[in-house]
C-alpha positions as CSV (number, residue, x, y, z in Angstrom):
1,X,-14.4,9.5,-14.3
2,X,-13.9,7.8,-17.7
3,X,-11.3,10.4,-18.8
4,X,-9.3,9.7,-15.6
5,X,-9.5,5.9,-16.1
6,X,-8.4,6.1,-19.7
7,X,-5.7,8.6,-18.9
8,X,-4.2,6.3,-16.3
9,X,-4.6,3.3,-18.4
10,X,-2.9,5.0,-21.4
11,X,0.1,6.0,-19.2
12,X,0.4,2.4,-17.8
13,X,0.1,0.9,-21.3
14,X,2.7,3.2,-22.8
15,X,5.1,2.6,-19.9
16,X,4.6,-1.1,-20.3
17,X,5.2,-1.0,-24.1
18,X,8.5,1.0,-23.5
19,X,9.6,-1.5,-20.8
20,X,8.9,-4.5,-23.0
21,X,10.8,-2.9,-25.9
22,X,13.9,-2.1,-23.8
23,X,14.0,-5.5,-22.2
24,X,13.6,-7.4,-25.4
25,X,16.3,-5.3,-27.2
26,X,18.6,-6.2,-24.3
27,X,17.8,-9.9,-24.7
28,X,16.1,-10.3,-21.4
29,X,13.4,-12.6,-22.7
30,X,15.7,-14.5,-25.0
31,X,17.6,-16.1,-22.1
32,X,16.3,-19.7,-22.2
33,X,18.8,-21.1,-19.7
34,X,16.8,-20.0,-16.6
35,X,13.5,-21.3,-15.2
36,X,10.8,-20.3,-15.3
37,X,11.2,-18.9,-18.9
38,X,11.5,-15.1,-18.7
39,X,8.6,-14.7,-21.2
40,X,6.3,-15.3,-18.3
41,X,7.3,-11.8,-17.1
42,X,5.7,-10.4,-20.2
43,X,2.5,-12.4,-19.9
44,X,1.5,-12.2,-16.3
45,X,2.0,-8.7,-14.9
46,X,-0.9,-7.2,-16.9
47,X,-3.2,-10.0,-15.5
48,X,-2.7,-8.8,-11.9
49,X,-3.6,-5.2,-13.0
50,X,-6.8,-6.4,-14.7
51,X,-7.9,-8.5,-11.7
52,X,-7.4,-5.5,-9.4
53,X,-9.2,-3.2,-11.9
54,X,-12.3,-5.4,-12.2
55,X,-12.6,-5.7,-8.4
56,X,-12.2,-1.9,-7.9
57,X,-15.0,0.6,-7.7
58,X,-13.8,2.2,-11.0
59,X,-13.9,-1.2,-12.7
60,X,-17.4,-1.9,-11.5
61,X,-18.6,1.5,-12.7
62,X,-16.9,0.9,-16.0
63,X,-18.6,-2.4,-16.5
64,X,-22.0,-0.9,-15.7
65,X,-21.7,1.5,-18.6
66,X,-19.8,-0.2,-21.3
67,X,-21.9,-2.0,-23.9
68,X,-21.3,-5.8,-23.6
69,X,-21.1,-6.4,-27.3
70,X,-18.0,-4.2,-27.6
71,X,-16.1,-6.3,-25.2
72,X,-16.7,-9.2,-27.6
73,X,-16.5,-7.2,-30.9
74,X,-12.9,-6.1,-30.1
75,X,-11.8,-9.8,-30.0
76,X,-11.9,-9.7,-33.8
77,X,-8.4,-8.2,-33.7
78,X,-7.3,-11.8,-33.3
79,X,-8.0,-12.5,-36.9
80,X,-5.2,-10.2,-37.9
81,X,-2.9,-11.6,-35.3
82,X,-3.4,-15.1,-36.6
83,X,-3.0,-14.1,-40.2
84,X,0.3,-12.4,-39.2
85,X,1.5,-15.6,-37.4
86,X,0.6,-17.6,-40.5
87,X,2.6,-15.3,-42.7
88,X,5.6,-15.7,-40.4
89,X,5.2,-19.5,-40.6
90,X,5.0,-19.4,-44.4
91,X,8.3,-17.4,-44.4
92,X,9.9,-20.1,-42.2
93,X,10.3,-17.8,-39.2
94,X,8.0,-19.5,-36.8
95,X,7.0,-23.2,-36.4
96,X,3.8,-24.4,-38.1
97,X,2.1,-25.4,-34.9
98,X,1.7,-21.7,-34.0
99,X,-0.6,-21.1,-36.9
100,X,-4.1,-22.3,-37.8
101,X,-2.4,-24.8,-40.2
102,X,-1.0,-26.5,-37.1
103,X,-2.4,-26.5,-33.6
104,X,-3.4,-22.9,-33.0
105,X,-7.1,-22.3,-33.7
106,X,-7.4,-19.0,-32.0
107,X,-8.5,-17.4,-35.2
108,X,-12.0,-18.8,-34.5
109,X,-12.3,-16.5,-31.5
110,X,-11.9,-13.6,-33.9
111,X,-14.2,-15.0,-36.5
112,X,-17.1,-15.5,-34.1
113,X,-16.6,-12.2,-32.2
114,X,-19.1,-10.2,-34.2
115,X,-21.8,-12.9,-34.6
116,X,-21.7,-13.6,-30.8
117,X,-21.7,-9.9,-29.8
118,X,-24.4,-9.0,-32.2
119,X,-26.9,-11.8,-31.7
120,X,-26.4,-12.0,-27.9
121,X,-26.5,-8.3,-27.1
122,X,-27.9,-6.3,-30.0
123,X,-30.5,-8.6,-31.6
124,X,-30.8,-10.7,-28.4
125,X,-31.8,-13.7,-30.4
126,X,-29.1,-15.8,-28.7
127,X,-29.1,-16.3,-25.0
128,X,-26.3,-14.7,-22.9
129,X,-25.1,-18.2,-22.1
130,X,-23.6,-18.2,-25.7
131,X,-21.4,-15.3,-24.7
132,X,-20.4,-17.1,-21.6
133,X,-19.3,-20.1,-23.6
134,X,-17.6,-18.0,-26.2
135,X,-15.5,-16.3,-23.5
136,X,-14.6,-19.6,-21.9
137,X,-13.7,-21.1,-25.3
138,X,-11.7,-18.0,-26.2
139,X,-9.6,-18.2,-23.0
140,X,-9.1,-21.9,-23.6
141,X,-7.8,-21.3,-27.1
142,X,-5.6,-18.5,-25.8
143,X,-4.1,-20.8,-23.2
144,X,-3.6,-23.4,-25.9
145,X,-1.7,-20.9,-28.1
146,X,0.5,-19.8,-25.3
147,X,1.3,-23.4,-24.3
148,X,2.2,-24.4,-27.8
149,X,4.5,-21.4,-28.0
150,X,6.2,-22.2,-24.7
151,X,6.7,-25.8,-25.7
152,X,8.2,-24.8,-29.0
153,X,11.0,-22.7,-27.4
154,X,14.6,-23.9,-27.0
155,X,14.2,-24.7,-23.3
156,X,14.8,-28.0,-21.4
157,X,11.0,-28.5,-21.5
158,X,10.7,-28.2,-25.2
159,X,8.2,-30.7,-26.7
160,X,7.9,-29.6,-30.4
161,X,11.4,-30.0,-31.9
162,X,10.6,-29.1,-35.5
163,X,12.5,-26.1,-36.9
164,X,12.3,-23.2,-36.5
165,X,11.6,-22.8,-32.8
166,X,9.4,-20.0,-31.4
167,X,12.2,-17.9,-29.9
168,X,11.4,-15.1,-32.4
169,X,8.5,-14.1,-30.1
170,X,10.9,-13.1,-27.4
171,X,12.7,-10.4,-29.5
172,X,11.7,-7.0,-30.7
173,X,9.1,-6.2,-32.0
174,X,7.3,-9.6,-31.7
175,X,7.5,-9.4,-27.9
176,X,4.4,-7.3,-28.2
177,X,2.4,-10.4,-29.2
178,X,2.8,-12.1,-25.8
179,X,3.4,-8.9,-23.9
180,X,0.5,-6.7,-25.2
181,X,-1.8,-8.5,-27.6
182,X,-2.3,-11.6,-25.5
183,X,-3.0,-9.5,-22.4
184,X,-5.5,-7.5,-24.4
185,X,-7.3,-10.7,-25.4
186,X,-7.5,-12.1,-21.9
187,X,-8.4,-8.6,-20.5
188,X,-11.5,-8.4,-22.8
189,X,-12.5,-12.0,-21.8
190,X,-12.2,-11.2,-18.1
191,X,-14.1,-8.0,-18.4
192,X,-16.8,-9.7,-20.4
193,X,-17.1,-12.6,-17.9
194,X,-17.3,-10.2,-15.0
195,X,-20.0,-8.2,-16.7
196,X,-21.9,-11.3,-17.5
197,X,-21.7,-12.4,-13.9
198,X,-22.9,-9.0,-12.6
199,X,-25.8,-9.3,-15.1
200,X,-26.8,-12.7,-13.8
201,X,-26.8,-11.4,-10.2
202,X,-28.9,-8.5,-11.2
203,X,-31.5,-10.6,-12.9
204,X,-31.5,-13.0,-10.0
205,X,-32.2,-10.2,-7.6
206,X,-35.0,-8.9,-9.8
207,X,-36.6,-12.4,-9.9
208,X,-36.4,-12.7,-6.1
209,X,-38.2,-9.4,-5.6
210,X,-40.9,-10.4,-8.0
């Protein structure tokens, strides 16, 4: 079953990566004269796939067997993403508000990934509620980062007018940040939250029987 799931997921991911690359090279996402901004077409399609997956039979079976700490451990990749953004800011290619020196604090999600996963699900010295709060906070910081990026683009709704703007994220290869890495982050949060909810229902049922 898992080989089939991973095979299908791999095919979809590769196809998505190729599509994003082709569209970005053709300037599809860099057209800021239309509303809504076309970058939304890089951010949202994976979300629909994730929602369908977690509600499917295969998704439920997957969540029953995957170790919960790994859904959180993997969020540590956001440390590297934020360091990369910071380097682009230092080189004057992206606005300062997109880094942890400005208004983007998403690096904290990566920093706390291993402590939360380890102490909640391996040592079990922290209650599972901490993992719940971690996922909610991580999603909130993700939304904050996306919002700041959108408000820094050269659109009629631009709020942050300091130079440079964030249009670099719509080109190749940085399109993979909003098109792949951000979906990866919210996918891990959604899976972890779904697993947490299923665990709470299970414990509730056990308590009712006893």
